[in-house]
C-alpha positions in Angstrom: -0.5 0.1 0.1 2.9 2.2 0.4 4.4 1.6 -2.8 0.9 2.7 -4.2 0.8 5.6 -1.9 4.3 7.1 -3.9 3.4 5.9 -6.8 0.3 8.0 -6.1 1.6 11.4 -4.8 4.3 10.9 -7.6 1.4 11.8 -10.0 -0.4 14.1 -8.6 3.1 15.7 -8.7 4.3 16.1 -11.8 0.3 16.4 -13.3 -0.1 19.9 -11.2 3.6 20.7 -11.9 2.4 20.3 -15.5 -1.4 22.2 -14.7 0.8 25.2 -13.3 3.2 25.8 -16.5 0.2 25.2 -19.0 -1.0 28.3 -16.8 1.8 30.1 -17.4 2.1 30.2 -19.8 -1.2 31.5 -20.8 -2.4 29.0 -23.8 -6.6 28.4 -24.3 -6.7 24.3 -24.1 -7.1 23.1 -28.5 -9.2 20.2 -29.9 -8.3 18.8 -33.1 -9.9 20.9 -35.5 -6.9 22.9 -36.8 -4.4 21.6 -33.8 -3.2 19.2 -36.5 -3.8 21.9 -39.4 -1.0 23.7 -37.6 1.4 20.5 -38.0 0.8 20.5 -42.1 -1.2 17.3 -41.4 -4.6 17.7 -42.6 -7.7 16.1 -41.4 -11.0 16.6 -42.1 -13.0 17.0 -38.5 -16.8 16.4 -38.3 -16.9 19.9 -36.6 -19.8 21.7 -38.0 -18.3 25.2 -37.1 -14.0 25.5 -37.4 -12.3 27.1 -35.0 -11.9 31.4 -36.3 -8.3 30.8 -37.4 -9.3 27.7 -39.7 -12.1 29.9 -41.4 -9.1 32.3 -41.7 -6.7 30.4 -42.8 -8.6 29.0 -45.3 -10.2 32.1 -46.7 -6.3 33.1 -46.8 -5.2 29.9 -49.1 -8.4 30.6 -51.3 -7.1 34.5 -52.1 -4.1 32.8 -52.6 -5.6 30.2 -54.6 -7.9 32.8 -56.5 -4.4 34.8 -57.2 -2.0 31.9 -59.2 -5.0 31.2 -61.7 -4.9 35.1 -62.5 -2.3 36.3 -64.7 -2.1 40.3 -64.7 -0.7 41.6 -67.9 1.4 44.0 -65.7 4.0 41.3 -63.7 4.4 39.8 -67.2 
């Protein structure tokens, strides 16, 4: 029983240290919708409404694609 209590205490201290570190970083928790896309992994997610960051990335990608498809005489 002593080993169990020591192990439980150790894990609680580790979890507490991780929580305090996360709080001091002042980050918000992020889900899988958009989280993996930031590291270049495309994953279809089942979110009805993607987060603002993902919507902004998709909007910029669409604008970039639109610019690449249009040919401007001034640029030639």
